[in-house]
N, C-alpha and C positions, 0 to 999 in steps of 0.2 A: 482842355483835355477831359474826356469822360471817365468816369470811375470804371476800372477793369471789372469791378464785381457787378456792374449792371449789364455786362454783356451776355446776351442770350446764346448760351453754349449749343443748345439744341439747334438753334437756327443756323449757327455757323457749321455744326456737323452736317446738317441737312443740305447745305450748300456746297459741301465738298464732293469731288468726283470719286469714283471708284479707285482710281489711281492714287488720289491724294489720301483717301482713307487708308489704304494699304501701306502707303509711306508713314502715316501717322501711327499705325499700329506697329510697324517695324521699329519705329523710335521709341515706342513706350515699352517695349519688351524688357522685362527684368531678367537680367543674366548674371550668373555667378561664376566669373571665370577662374577663381581661385580654388573652387572645389573640384578636385581631381576625381571624386567618386561619382559625379554627375556624367551622364552621357554628353557626347560633344554638342548635340542640339540645345541643350540647356546651359552651356558654358559660353557660347559665343553665337552670334547671329548668322542666319543662313545668307552665305554670300555666293551661292552657286546658282544663280538665276539663268545663267546662259544654257543655251541647248547642247546636247552632247555633239561632239565632232564626227562620231562614227560609232558602229556597234562594238560592244566589248567582247574581245576573244581571250578568254582566260587562258587557254592552252598556248596560244600565240605568245602572250606575255611571259608565261613560265618559260617557254623555250628561249625568249630572248634574254631573260635574266640568267638562265643557265649558261647560255652562250657567252655573254659578257663575263661571268665569273670564271670560266674556263680559260679565256683569252686573256684575262688580268694576270700579269706576272706577279709572283709573289715577292715581298719585301725581305731583303736579306737581314738576318739577325745583326744588331750592333756588336754583340759578343757572341761568337759561334759556340755551339755546345760541343765539348770534347769528351765529357764523361769523366774527367780529371777530378780527384777529391782533393780539397785543399784543407789545410788546417789539421789539428790533432784531435783524435778521438778522446772523448772525455772518460777520465778515470777517476772514480771517487776517492777521496782521501780515506786513509785507515781510520776506521771508528766512525765514520759519517753515518748518520741515522740512528746511532745509539744514544738512549737517554743518559745524561750525565750523572755520575754517581751521586751528586748532591741533590738531584731531583728525584731520585728513585724511592719508591714507598715499599717498605717491607710489610707484608700482610701476614696474617696468622695461617698456619699450615692448612687448616681446614678450609678457609676462605680462598686461599691461592689454589688449592686442589679444585675446589668447586669451579672456580672461574676457568681453570685450565680444561676442565671436562664439559663446559657449557657449549651448547650449540650456538649457531649463529643467531638463530631467533631468540634465544635466551638472553644472549649478549644484547641484542637490540632493546629487549624490554628493560634490562638492567640500565642501559644507558639512558633511556627515557625516564626512568625513575630517579636517576642521579641528575637530571636535568641537562643532560648532553644533547640537546635538540638539534644542534648543528650536524650531528652525525647521521640523521635520518630525515625522512620526509615527515611532513606535519601529520599525514595519515598515520604513519607508523608511531609517531610521538603520541597522539592523542588516543589511539587505539590501546596503547600500553597503559596509559594513565586511567582509562575508563573501565578497566577490568581487574578483578581480585582473585587470586587462587589459580589463574589459568594463564597460559602463554598466548597474548593476543596475536603476536607477528608470527606469521609462517615462513617468513624469509628474513635474510640477514641484514646488517646494515648497508653493505655495499650493494643490495639488490637494485635492479631497475625500477624506477618509479612507475607504477601502473595506474592507469585512470580507474576512477570508481566505476562499478558496473552500472550500466544505464537502467534507471528505474521507469518502468511503463506504468503509467497512471490510466486507469480506464475512463472512457469518455463519461460525461455526466449524462445520466439517464434523462429522457425527455420528460418535461413537467406536465403532468396530467391535471393540473389543477383548473377546475371550472371557474373562470374569471367571473361570470355574472353571478353564479350562485354564491361564491365566496363574498363578493361585495354585498349581495342581499343579506347574508348571514352577519356581516360586520355591521351594517346598518341597523339590523334588528337586535343588535347586542347579544348575539348568541353565546351562552356561557360555555358551550362545548367547542367552541373555536378558540384555541389558544396559539396556534402557530400558522402563519400564512407564508407561503413561498411563491412569489410570482417571477422568479427567475427563470430565463429562457422561455418565456410563454410564446409558443408558436402563433398564437392567436393574433399577435401584433403584425407579423408579416403576412399572415392570411388577410387580415383587415386592409392593409395597404394594397393588395391585389384586387379587392371587390369595392373599396370606398372610393367614391368619386366626388366628395364634398369636402373633405378634410383638406384644410390649408396649412396647419402648422402642427408639427409633432416634436415633442420634447421628452427624450428619455435619458437625459444625462444623470450622472451620479447613480448608476445601477450596477447590477452584478451580471450583466450580459456577457457572455463568452464569445470568443471569436467565431464559433460555429453559429451562434445565435444571430450575431451581427451579420454574418455572411448571408444568411437565410433572409434577414430583412433588406440588405442591399440587393439581392436578387429579385425580391418582391417589387422594389421600386421600377423595375422594367415595365411593369403593367400598370404603373400610376402615373398619371399626366396632370394631376390637380394639385399635388402638395408642392407649396413654394418655400417651406421653411422646415429644416430638419436639424435637430441638435442631438448628438449621440456621444459627447465628450464625457471624460471622467468616469470610465467604467473601473471595475474592481481589478481586473487584469488588462494588460496590453492586448490589443487586438491582433498584432503581428503584421509582417510585411505583405504577405498574401492578401489579407483583408483590406489593408491600405491601398493596395494596387486595385482590388475590386471596386473599392469605394471610388477612387479616381475614374475608372472606366465607366462606372454608373453615371457619375456627374457629366462626363463627356457625352454620353448618349442621352441624358435627361436634359430637356430644355426649360422645364418649369420651376426647378429649384433656383432661387436667387439669394437665399440665406442658408448657409450651412456652417454648423458649430461643431468642429472637431480639430484637435491639435495633433498633426501629423508628425511621426518620428522620422520619416524618410523625406529628403528634399524632392526626389523625384515625383511621387505622388502629390505632394503639397503643391508643386508648381503646376501640375496639370489640373488639380482640382481648382486652384486660383484662376487659371485661364479659363475653365469651364464656367465657373460662376460669374467672371467678368462678362463672358459671351452671353450668358443668360440675362443679365441685367441690360446689356446693350440691345438684345432683343426686345425686351420689355419697353424700353425706352423709345425704340423706334415705333413700336405699336401705339405708344401713348402720343407721339408726335402725329401719327397718322390720324 
């Protein structure tokens, strides 16, 4: 028996018919049936190859379901509701809820009068200072500990917990650094150049739109924001020569919308065969994997020809 490692896989794949290639691709699909967050198309294989039996009439289906619901008789209750109240009403015992005499604490008259006249906000601050953090929210507790001489809380202990106000941070201003001039000054050891910021340089996206010779681009471990990465991904729509792109390990997460845009770009781009990025969402990761596999198959078929 010959060694399986000596088999020419390209020759075998070339001899398969279109139906056999479709069946092979169907068997090699990677599915995740346990992940309920994925769409149905990524959790199970497509088993609806048959043609429709007729046109779909949405209104007729709704009328049929409504008719069935009206004709279906209601099931009788096992125990019919009569409205009768059973049992006895709860009556607390005399003295319930009072602190036992042995546990009561006698305060000085001035302190007892101050506590009696204190507002709910002042009582909340006093409870925080005494360490009674279970009586309030974390925000009330830490606000009271972080101030001196003033009442930090404006509401009482039993107030409704409210969310912190949303903080709006302005978008990062465009970087106007001249890359060529900056590199020349660095090479010439310019003493007046002490700080260089190449973050969010639009020249990279503009370069991808115009360049037709670059094959590999590695911008990993940088400070590119989601907006800058979005511009770079959109620029790839005009580039058909880049075969390798690495954008992983940025300072901040790119976000779901950028990852979806990356997956869409890879599906439309047929030249990228190596892509370096760790997706945080399963959907874009699966789409990107299928696109890279398709591009490598196209390159393999061109090599065989």
